[in-house]
SEKELUM-988428 format. One line per 5 residues: their letters; for each residue x, y, z of C-alpha. Coordinates in Angstrom, 1 decimal, padded with zeros to 4 digits, m for minus. Layout:
a> X:Y:Z; ...
//
This chain:
xxxxx> 005.3:m017.3:006.9; 004.8:m017.2:010.7; 001.7:m019.2:011.8; m000.5:m016.8:013.7; m003.3:m017.6:016.2
xxxxx> m005.3:m015.6:018.7; m003.9:m017.8:021.4; m000.3:m016.9:020.4; m001.1:m013.2:020.4; m002.8:m013.4:023.7
xxxxx> 000.3:m015.1:025.2; 002.5:m012.3:023.8; 000.3:m009.6:025.3; 000.0:m011.4:028.7; 003.8:m011.8:029.0
xxxxx> 005.0:m008.5:027.7; 002.1:m006.1:028.4; 000.2:m007.5:031.4; m001.5:m004.1:031.9; m003.6:m005.0:028.8
xxxxx> m004.1:m008.7:029.5; m007.7:m008.1:030.5; m008.6:m006.5:027.2; m010.5:m008.4:024.6; m008.5:m009.6:021.6
xxxxx> m010.2:m010.2:018.3; m008.8:m010.7:014.8; m009.4:m008.0:012.2; m011.2:m009.6:009.3; m009.3:m007.8:006.6
xxxxx> m005.8:m007.6:008.1; m003.8:m007.8:004.9; m001.0:m010.1:003.7; 002.2:m008.5:005.1; 000.9:m008.3:008.7
xxxxx> m001.8:m009.8:010.9; m003.9:m007.4:012.9; m005.9:m007.8:016.0; m008.1:m005.4:017.9; m007.1:m005.1:021.6
xxxxx> m009.9:m003.6:023.6; m011.6:m000.7:022.0; m008.6:001.7:021.6; m005.7:m000.4:020.5; m004.6:m002.6:017.7
xxxxx> m001.9:m005.3:017.6; 000.1:m005.6:014.4; 002.4:m008.6:013.7; 004.5:m009.2:010.6; 003.6:m012.4:008.8
xxxxx> 007.1:m013.0:007.6; 010.6:m011.8:008.4; 010.8:m009.8:005.2; 008.2:m007.5:006.7; 009.7:m007.2:010.1
xxxxx> 011.9:m004.1:009.4; 008.7:m002.1:009.1; 008.1:m002.3:012.9; 011.1:m000.2:013.7; 010.6:002.2:010.8
xxxxx> 007.0:002.9:011.8; 007.9:003.3:015.4; 010.5:005.9:014.5; 008.6:007.8:011.7; 004.9:007.7:012.3
xxxxx> 005.2:010.0:015.4; 007.0:012.5:013.1; 004.5:012.3:010.2; 001.3:012.1:012.1; 001.1:015.6:013.6
xxxxx> 001.8:017.0:010.1; m001.2:015.3:008.5; m004.8:016.2:008.6; m006.1:012.6:008.6; m005.4:010.0:011.3
xxxxx> m002.6:007.5:010.7; m001.4:004.8:013.2; 000.1:006.1:016.4; 002.6:003.6:018.0; 002.0:002.9:021.6
xxxxx> 004.4:000.0:022.3; 006.8:m002.3:020.6; 006.8:m006.0:021.3; 009.9:m008.2:021.4; 010.6:m011.4:019.5
xxxxx> 010.1:m014.7:021.4; 010.6:m018.4:020.8; 006.9:m018.6:019.9; 007.0:m015.6:017.6; 010.5:m014.7:016.4
xxxxx> 009.8:m011.2:015.1; 009.2:m007.7:016.5; 005.6:m006.5:016.6; 003.8:m003.4:017.6; 000.7:m002.0:019.3
xxxxx> m000.9:001.1:017.9; m003.9:003.3:018.5; m007.1:001.9:016.8; m008.5:004.1:014.0; m012.2:003.8:013.5
xxxxx> m013.4:003.3:010.0; m014.1:000.7:007.3; m011.8:m000.3:004.5; m012.8:001.5:001.3; m015.0:m000.2:m001.3
xxxxx> m016.7:001.3:m004.3; m019.9:000.8:m002.5; m019.1:002.7:000.7; m017.8:006.0:m000.7; m020.2:008.8:m001.1
xxxxx> m018.7:010.1:m004.4; m015.8:008.7:m006.4; m014.6:012.1:m007.5; m014.7:013.5:m004.0; m012.8:010.4:m002.7
xxxxx> m010.2:010.9:m005.4; m009.7:014.5:m004.4; m009.5:013.6:m000.7; m006.9:010.9:m001.4; m004.8:013.2:m003.6
xxxxx> m004.9:016.0:m000.9; m003.7:013.5:001.7; m000.8:012.3:m000.4; 000.2:015.9:m001.3; 000.3:016.6:002.4
xxxxx> 002.5:013.6:003.0; 004.8:014.7:000.1; 005.2:018.2:001.6; 006.8:016.9:004.8; 010.5:017.4:005.1
xxxxx> 012.0:014.2:003.7; 015.6:014.8:004.8; 016.8:011.8:006.8; 013.9:009.7:005.6; 014.3:006.0:004.8
xxxxx> 015.4:005.6:001.1; 013.9:003.1:m001.2; 015.4:m000.4:m001.2; 014.8:m004.0:m000.3; 013.2:m002.9:003.1
xxxxx> 010.2:m001.4:001.2; 010.3:m003.5:m001.9; 011.8:m000.6:m003.8; 008.8:001.7:m003.6; 010.1:005.1:m004.4
xxxxx> 013.1:003.6:m006.2; 013.8:002.4:m009.8; 010.9:000.3:m011.2; 013.5:m001.4:m013.5; 014.4:m003.7:m010.6
xxxxx> 011.2:m005.6:m011.6; 012.0:m005.6:m015.3; 013.0:m009.3:m015.6; 009.9:m010.6:m013.8; 007.6:m008.3:m015.7
xxxxx> 008.9:m009.2:m019.1; 008.7:m012.9:m018.3; 005.1:m012.6:m017.3; 004.2:m010.6:m020.3; 005.7:m013.3:m022.5
xxxxx> 003.7:m016.0:m020.8; 000.5:m014.1:m021.3; 001.0:m013.6:m025.0; m002.0:m015.8:m025.8; m004.2:m013.8:m023.4
xxxxx> m003.2:m010.2:m024.0; m001.5:m008.1:m026.7; 002.1:m008.7:m025.8; 003.4:m005.8:m027.9; 001.0:m003.4:m026.2
xxxxx> 001.9:m004.5:m022.7; 005.5:m004.3:m023.6; 005.0:m000.7:m024.9; 003.3:000.3:m021.7; 006.0:m001.3:m019.6
xxxxx> 008.9:000.2:m021.6; 007.3:003.7:m021.4; 007.3:003.4:m017.7; 011.0:002.6:m017.7; 012.0:005.4:m020.1
xxxxx> 012.5:008.1:m017.4; 014.0:008.3:m014.0; 012.9:010.6:m011.1; 015.2:013.6:m011.1; 013.7:015.8:m008.3
xxxxx> 014.3:015.9:m004.6; 013.0:012.7:m002.7; 009.5:013.0:m001.4; 007.7:011.0:001.3; 005.6:008.2:000.0
xxxxx> 003.2:005.8:001.7; 004.3:002.9:m000.5; 001.1:000.8:m000.5; m001.8:003.0:m001.4; m004.5:000.3:m001.7
xxxxx> m008.1:m000.2:m000.7; m007.1:m002.3:002.4; m005.1:000.6:003.8; m007.6:003.4:003.3; m010.4:003.9:005.8
xxxxx> m013.8:005.6:005.2; m016.5:006.9:007.5; m019.8:008.3:006.2; m018.5:007.9:002.7; m015.4:010.0:003.1
xxxxx> m011.7:009.2:003.6; m011.1:009.2:007.3; m007.7:007.5:007.9; m004.7:005.9:006.3; m003.0:002.8:007.8
xxxxx> m000.1:000.4:007.1; 002.9:002.5:006.5; 005.2:m000.5:006.4; 006.5:000.2:002.9; 006.9:004.0:003.4
xxxxx> 010.1:005.7:002.4; 011.4:008.7:000.5; 012.1:008.9:m003.2; 010.0:008.9:m006.4; 006.3:009.2:m005.4
xxxxx> 005.0:007.6:m008.6; 004.2:004.2:m006.9; 001.6:006.0:m004.7; m000.5:006.8:m007.8; m001.5:003.2:m008.6
xxxxx> m005.1:003.7:m007.3; m005.7:005.6:m010.5; m005.9:002.3:m012.3; m006.7:m000.3:m009.6; m009.7:001.5:m008.1
xxxxx> m010.9:004.7:m009.9; m013.1:004.9:m013.0; m012.3:007.2:m015.9; m013.6:010.4:m014.4; m012.3:009.9:m010.9
xxxxx> m008.9:008.8:m012.3; m008.6:012.1:m014.1; m009.6:013.9:m010.9; m007.1:012.0:m008.8; m004.2:012.5:m011.3
xxxxx> m005.0:016.2:m011.6; m004.9:016.5:m007.9; m001.5:014.8:m007.7; m000.3:017.4:m010.3; 002.7:015.4:m011.7
xxxxx> 004.2:015.5:m015.1; 003.5:012.9:m017.8; 006.6:011.0:m017.1; 005.6:010.4:m013.5; 002.2:009.2:m014.6
xxxxx> 003.9:006.8:m017.0; 006.0:005.4:m014.2; 003.0:005.1:m012.0; 001.2:003.1:m014.7; 004.2:000.8:m014.8
xxxxx> 003.9:000.2:m011.0; 000.2:m000.6:m011.4; 000.9:m002.9:m014.3; 003.7:m004.8:m012.5; 001.5:m005.4:m009.5
xxxxx> m001.5:m006.5:m011.6; 000.7:m008.8:m013.7; 002.3:m010.6:m010.8; m001.0:m010.9:m009.0; m002.7:m012.3:m012.0
xxxxx> 000.1:m014.7:m012.9; 001.1:m015.9:m009.5; m002.3:m016.9:m008.2; m004.6:m019.7:m009.2; m007.0:m018.9:m012.1
xxxxx> m010.4:m017.9:m010.8; m009.3:m016.8:m007.4; m010.2:m013.4:m006.1; m006.6:m012.2:m006.4; m006.2:m013.5:m010.0
xxxxx> m009.5:m011.9:m011.0; m008.4:m008.6:m009.4; m005.1:m008.7:m011.4; m006.9:m009.4:m014.6; m009.4:m006.6:m014.1
xxxxx> m006.6:m004.1:m013.4; m004.6:m005.2:m016.5; m007.7:m004.6:m018.6; m008.3:m001.1:m017.1; m004.6:m000.2:m017.8
xxxxx> m004.9:m001.4:m021.4; m008.1:000.5:m022.1; m006.8:003.6:m020.5; m003.6:003.5:m022.5; m005.5:003.0:m025.8
xxxx> m007.4:006.2:m025.0; m004.2:008.0:m024.3; m002.8:006.9:m027.7; m005.9:007.8:m029.7
//
Protein backbone atom coordinates (compact mmCIF):
# COMPACT_ATOMS: atom_id res chain seq x y z
CA UNK A 1 0.00 0.00 0.00
CA UNK A 2 1.16 3.52 -0.78
CA UNK A 3 1.09 5.89 2.20
CA UNK A 4 -1.10 8.83 1.30
CA UNK A 5 -1.25 12.25 2.92
CA UNK A 6 -2.86 15.54 1.97
CA UNK A 7 0.61 17.09 1.90
CA UNK A 8 1.79 14.53 -0.65
CA UNK A 9 -1.23 15.11 -2.88
CA UNK A 10 -0.76 18.86 -2.63
CA UNK A 11 2.85 18.51 -3.80
CA UNK A 12 1.71 16.41 -6.77
CA UNK A 13 -0.84 19.04 -7.75
CA UNK A 14 1.57 21.95 -7.29
CA UNK A 15 4.30 20.33 -9.41
CA UNK A 16 2.24 18.82 -12.22
CA UNK A 17 -0.85 21.04 -12.39
CA UNK A 18 0.13 24.45 -11.02
CA UNK A 19 -2.99 25.99 -12.57
CA UNK A 20 -4.95 24.30 -9.77
CA UNK A 21 -2.44 24.89 -6.95
CA UNK A 22 -4.66 27.58 -5.40
CA UNK A 23 -7.65 25.24 -5.12
CA UNK A 24 -8.53 23.84 -1.71
CA UNK A 25 -7.71 20.14 -1.22
CA UNK A 26 -9.70 18.01 1.20
CA UNK A 27 -9.87 14.22 1.70
CA UNK A 28 -13.18 12.57 0.84
CA UNK A 29 -14.31 10.72 4.00
CA UNK A 30 -15.51 7.57 2.23
CA UNK A 31 -12.90 7.25 -0.49
CA UNK A 32 -12.75 3.46 -0.67
CA UNK A 33 -10.03 0.82 -0.42
CA UNK A 34 -8.58 0.64 -3.94
CA UNK A 35 -8.11 4.39 -4.29
CA UNK A 36 -7.82 7.50 -2.15
CA UNK A 37 -9.95 10.43 -3.22
CA UNK A 38 -9.58 14.14 -2.55
CA UNK A 39 -11.81 17.00 -3.54
CA UNK A 40 -9.95 19.72 -5.43
CA UNK A 41 -11.80 23.00 -5.34
CA UNK A 42 -15.52 22.69 -5.98
CA UNK A 43 -15.46 21.03 -9.40
CA UNK A 44 -12.64 18.47 -9.40
CA UNK A 45 -11.63 15.28 -7.64
CA UNK A 46 -8.18 13.71 -7.32
CA UNK A 47 -8.08 9.92 -7.43
CA UNK A 48 -4.94 7.99 -6.46
CA UNK A 49 -4.52 4.19 -6.46
CA UNK A 50 -3.62 2.87 -3.01
CA UNK A 51 -1.52 0.00 -4.42
CA UNK A 52 0.16 -0.88 -7.69
CA UNK A 53 -2.40 -3.61 -8.32
CA UNK A 54 -5.01 -0.88 -8.84
CA UNK A 55 -2.87 1.39 -11.00
CA UNK A 56 -3.94 -0.10 -14.35
CA UNK A 57 -7.39 1.38 -13.79
CA UNK A 58 -6.08 4.91 -14.37
CA UNK A 59 -5.28 4.33 -18.03
CA UNK A 60 -8.41 2.24 -18.55
CA UNK A 61 -10.71 4.89 -17.10
CA UNK A 62 -8.93 7.62 -19.06
CA UNK A 63 -9.55 5.73 -22.30
CA UNK A 64 -13.07 4.43 -21.75
CA UNK A 65 -15.02 6.78 -19.49
CA UNK A 66 -15.22 9.45 -22.23
CA UNK A 67 -16.69 6.76 -24.50
CA UNK A 68 -19.23 5.44 -22.01
CA UNK A 69 -20.30 8.70 -20.38
CA UNK A 70 -22.19 10.30 -23.28
CA UNK A 71 -24.21 7.11 -23.73
CA UNK A 72 -25.46 6.98 -20.15
CA UNK A 73 -28.29 8.97 -18.62
CA UNK A 74 -26.62 9.33 -15.19
CA UNK A 75 -23.32 11.11 -14.54
CA UNK A 76 -20.14 9.04 -14.31
CA UNK A 77 -16.59 10.35 -13.78
CA UNK A 78 -15.22 12.59 -16.52
CA UNK A 79 -11.39 12.47 -16.77
CA UNK A 80 -9.78 15.92 -16.83
CA UNK A 81 -6.08 15.14 -16.43
CA UNK A 82 -3.72 12.24 -15.78
CA UNK A 83 -0.92 12.64 -13.27
CA UNK A 84 2.48 11.01 -13.64
CA UNK A 85 4.34 8.80 -11.16
CA UNK A 86 7.04 10.44 -9.06
CA UNK A 87 9.60 9.35 -6.49
CA UNK A 88 7.17 10.35 -3.76
CA UNK A 89 4.22 8.59 -5.34
CA UNK A 90 5.31 5.91 -7.84
CA UNK A 91 1.94 5.34 -9.53
CA UNK A 92 -0.18 7.13 -12.15
CA UNK A 93 -3.17 9.08 -10.84
CA UNK A 94 -6.04 11.08 -12.22
CA UNK A 95 -8.17 14.19 -11.87
CA UNK A 96 -11.86 13.96 -12.72
CA UNK A 97 -14.94 16.13 -12.58
CA UNK A 98 -16.64 16.10 -9.18
CA UNK A 99 -20.11 14.51 -9.10
CA UNK A 100 -22.37 15.91 -6.42
CA UNK A 101 -24.22 13.41 -4.24
CA UNK A 102 -23.97 11.23 -1.15
CA UNK A 103 -22.96 7.59 -1.11
CA UNK A 104 -26.07 5.46 -0.80
CA UNK A 105 -27.34 4.09 2.50
CA UNK A 106 -30.63 2.45 3.33
CA UNK A 107 -31.52 5.63 5.20
CA UNK A 108 -30.98 8.14 2.39
CA UNK A 109 -32.96 6.49 -0.42
CA UNK A 110 -36.58 7.51 -0.89
CA UNK A 111 -37.85 4.04 -1.73
CA UNK A 112 -35.91 0.77 -2.00
CA UNK A 113 -37.97 -0.55 -4.89
CA UNK A 114 -37.55 2.68 -6.81
CA UNK A 115 -33.81 2.63 -6.17
CA UNK A 116 -33.64 -1.00 -7.34
CA UNK A 117 -35.37 -0.08 -10.59
CA UNK A 118 -33.15 2.96 -11.14
CA UNK A 119 -29.98 0.91 -10.62
CA UNK A 120 -31.18 -1.86 -12.92
CA UNK A 121 -32.03 0.72 -15.60
CA UNK A 122 -28.53 2.22 -15.38
CA UNK A 123 -26.83 -1.17 -15.62
CA UNK A 124 -28.97 -2.17 -18.61
CA UNK A 125 -27.93 1.08 -20.32
CA UNK A 126 -24.30 0.24 -19.65
CA UNK A 127 -24.75 -3.28 -21.01
CA UNK A 128 -26.36 -1.92 -24.19
CA UNK A 129 -23.21 0.00 -25.21
CA UNK A 130 -21.15 -1.58 -27.96
CA UNK A 131 -18.60 -3.78 -26.16
CA UNK A 132 -16.37 -4.46 -29.17
CA UNK A 133 -12.82 -3.54 -28.29
CA UNK A 134 -13.62 -3.30 -24.59
CA UNK A 135 -11.20 -4.52 -21.94
CA UNK A 136 -11.73 -8.27 -21.28
CA UNK A 137 -11.86 -9.74 -17.81
CA UNK A 138 -8.60 -10.74 -16.18
CA UNK A 139 -6.12 -9.88 -13.47
CA UNK A 140 -6.47 -6.17 -14.26
CA UNK A 141 -10.07 -6.13 -12.93
CA UNK A 142 -9.86 -9.10 -10.55
CA UNK A 143 -11.72 -11.28 -13.07
CA UNK A 144 -15.01 -9.37 -12.94
CA UNK A 145 -16.85 -10.54 -16.03
CA UNK A 146 -14.73 -13.68 -16.21
CA UNK A 147 -14.94 -17.14 -14.75
CA UNK A 148 -15.83 -17.17 -11.06
CA UNK A 149 -14.02 -20.51 -10.73
CA UNK A 150 -10.74 -18.60 -10.42
CA UNK A 151 -11.76 -18.07 -6.78
CA UNK A 152 -12.80 -21.67 -6.18
CA UNK A 153 -9.82 -22.72 -3.99
CA UNK A 154 -10.10 -19.72 -1.68
CA UNK A 155 -13.86 -20.03 -1.40
CA UNK A 156 -13.86 -23.74 -0.57
CA UNK A 157 -11.10 -23.23 1.96
CA UNK A 158 -13.07 -20.52 3.76
CA UNK A 159 -16.28 -22.58 3.72
CA UNK A 160 -14.37 -25.39 5.36
CA UNK A 161 -13.01 -23.12 8.10
CA UNK A 162 -16.54 -21.87 8.82
CA UNK A 163 -18.03 -25.35 9.21
CA UNK A 164 -18.69 -24.69 12.89
CA UNK A 165 -20.45 -21.39 12.13
CA UNK A 166 -22.55 -22.13 9.05
CA UNK A 167 -23.99 -25.17 7.30
CA UNK A 168 -20.99 -26.21 5.23
CA UNK A 169 -23.05 -28.41 2.90
CA UNK A 170 -25.48 -25.58 2.16
CA UNK A 171 -22.75 -23.04 1.42
CA UNK A 172 -21.03 -25.59 -0.81
CA UNK A 173 -24.30 -26.21 -2.65
CA UNK A 174 -24.76 -22.49 -3.27
CA UNK A 175 -21.18 -22.16 -4.44
CA UNK A 176 -21.22 -25.18 -6.74
CA UNK A 177 -24.49 -24.02 -8.31
CA UNK A 178 -22.79 -20.74 -9.18
CA UNK A 179 -19.99 -22.64 -10.93
CA UNK A 180 -22.26 -25.03 -12.81
CA UNK A 181 -22.68 -22.78 -15.88
CA UNK A 182 -20.55 -20.46 -17.98
CA UNK A 183 -21.60 -17.30 -19.78
CA UNK A 184 -22.21 -18.16 -23.44
CA UNK A 185 -23.48 -14.88 -24.92
CA UNK A 186 -21.69 -11.90 -26.40
CA UNK A 187 -19.57 -9.92 -23.89
CA UNK A 188 -21.35 -7.00 -22.25
CA UNK A 189 -20.00 -3.93 -20.48
CA UNK A 190 -19.98 -4.23 -16.71
CA UNK A 191 -19.07 -1.81 -13.96
CA UNK A 192 -17.30 -4.48 -11.90
CA UNK A 193 -17.85 -3.04 -8.42
CA UNK A 194 -21.50 -2.16 -7.97
CA UNK A 195 -21.43 -1.34 -4.25
CA UNK A 196 -22.81 1.28 -1.92
CA UNK A 197 -19.58 3.29 -1.92
CA UNK A 198 -19.80 3.73 -5.70
CA UNK A 199 -23.45 4.77 -5.99
CA UNK A 200 -24.47 8.38 -5.35
CA UNK A 201 -27.90 9.63 -4.36
CA UNK A 202 -29.53 13.04 -4.23
CA UNK A 203 -33.01 13.68 -2.83
CA UNK A 204 -33.40 9.94 -2.34
CA UNK A 205 -32.75 8.94 -5.97
CA UNK A 206 -29.74 7.44 -7.72
CA UNK A 207 -27.89 10.40 -9.22
CA UNK A 208 -24.46 9.11 -10.26
CA UNK A 209 -22.13 6.12 -10.45
CA UNK A 210 -18.39 6.35 -9.72
CA UNK A 211 -15.24 4.17 -9.56
CA UNK A 212 -15.09 2.26 -12.82
CA UNK A 213 -11.64 0.85 -12.02
CA UNK A 214 -12.80 -2.77 -12.33
CA UNK A 215 -14.94 -2.25 -15.43
CA UNK A 216 -14.57 -4.57 -18.38
CA UNK A 217 -16.54 -6.65 -20.85
CA UNK A 218 -17.77 -10.19 -20.34
CA UNK A 219 -20.31 -11.92 -18.10
CA UNK A 220 -22.40 -9.24 -16.36
CA UNK A 221 -23.37 -11.46 -13.40
CA UNK A 222 -20.89 -9.84 -11.00
CA UNK A 223 -22.81 -6.56 -11.34
CA UNK A 224 -25.85 -8.13 -9.66
CA UNK A 225 -24.34 -8.56 -6.18
CA UNK A 226 -26.35 -5.66 -4.74
CA UNK A 227 -29.32 -8.03 -4.84
CA UNK A 228 -27.94 -9.69 -1.69
CA UNK A 229 -25.61 -7.17 -0.11
CA UNK A 230 -28.04 -4.24 -0.06
CA UNK A 231 -31.62 -4.97 -1.08
CA UNK A 232 -34.38 -6.57 0.99
CA UNK A 233 -36.64 -9.35 -0.32
CA UNK A 234 -39.01 -7.08 -2.26
CA UNK A 235 -36.40 -4.75 -3.74
CA UNK A 236 -34.18 -7.75 -4.57
CA UNK A 237 -36.97 -9.21 -6.69
CA UNK A 238 -37.54 -5.82 -8.32
CA UNK A 239 -33.82 -5.40 -9.09
CA UNK A 240 -33.38 -8.89 -10.54
CA UNK A 241 -36.56 -8.52 -12.58
CA UNK A 242 -35.21 -5.27 -13.99
CA UNK A 243 -31.93 -6.95 -14.91
CA UNK A 244 -33.94 -9.59 -16.81
CA UNK A 245 -31.36 -12.38 -16.85
CA UNK A 246 -31.89 -16.11 -16.83
CA UNK A 247 -31.67 -18.29 -13.72
CA UNK A 248 -28.11 -19.39 -14.45
CA UNK A 249 -26.88 -15.79 -14.47
CA UNK A 250 -28.59 -15.17 -11.13
CA UNK A 251 -26.89 -18.28 -9.69
CA UNK A 252 -23.50 -16.98 -10.85
CA UNK A 253 -24.31 -13.56 -9.39
CA UNK A 254 -25.15 -15.17 -6.06
CA UNK A 255 -21.77 -16.90 -6.20
CA UNK A 256 -19.99 -13.57 -6.70
CA UNK A 257 -21.86 -12.14 -3.72
CA UNK A 258 -21.05 -15.20 -1.59
CA UNK A 259 -17.34 -15.14 -2.48
CA UNK A 260 -17.04 -11.45 -1.56
CA UNK A 261 -18.94 -11.91 1.70
CA UNK A 262 -16.91 -14.96 2.69
CA UNK A 263 -13.50 -13.37 2.18
CA UNK A 264 -14.63 -10.18 3.89
CA UNK A 265 -15.93 -12.12 6.89
CA UNK A 266 -12.96 -14.47 7.12
CA UNK A 267 -10.11 -12.07 6.36
CA UNK A 268 -11.06 -9.33 8.82
CA UNK A 269 -10.90 -9.34 12.59
CA UNK A 270 -14.11 -10.51 14.30
CA UNK A 271 -16.36 -7.67 15.36
CA UNK A 272 -15.00 -5.17 12.85
CA UNK A 273 -17.37 -3.34 10.53
CA UNK A 274 -16.05 -5.31 7.54
CA UNK A 275 -16.42 -8.70 9.24
CA UNK A 276 -19.93 -7.84 10.42
CA UNK A 277 -20.88 -6.79 6.88
CA UNK A 278 -19.60 -10.10 5.50
CA UNK A 279 -21.51 -12.09 8.11
CA UNK A 280 -24.75 -10.24 7.40
CA UNK A 281 -24.47 -10.81 3.65
CA UNK A 282 -23.73 -14.52 4.12
CA UNK A 283 -26.87 -14.82 6.22
CA UNK A 284 -28.98 -12.97 3.62
CA UNK A 285 -27.69 -15.28 0.88
CA UNK A 286 -28.45 -18.38 2.95
CA UNK A 287 -32.00 -17.28 3.78
CA UNK A 288 -32.72 -16.25 0.21
CA UNK A 289 -31.44 -19.57 -1.10
CA UNK A 290 -33.56 -21.54 1.37
CA UNK A 291 -36.63 -19.70 0.07
CA UNK A 292 -35.57 -20.56 -3.49
CA UNK A 293 -35.38 -24.26 -2.64
CA UNK A 294 -38.68 -24.37 -0.72
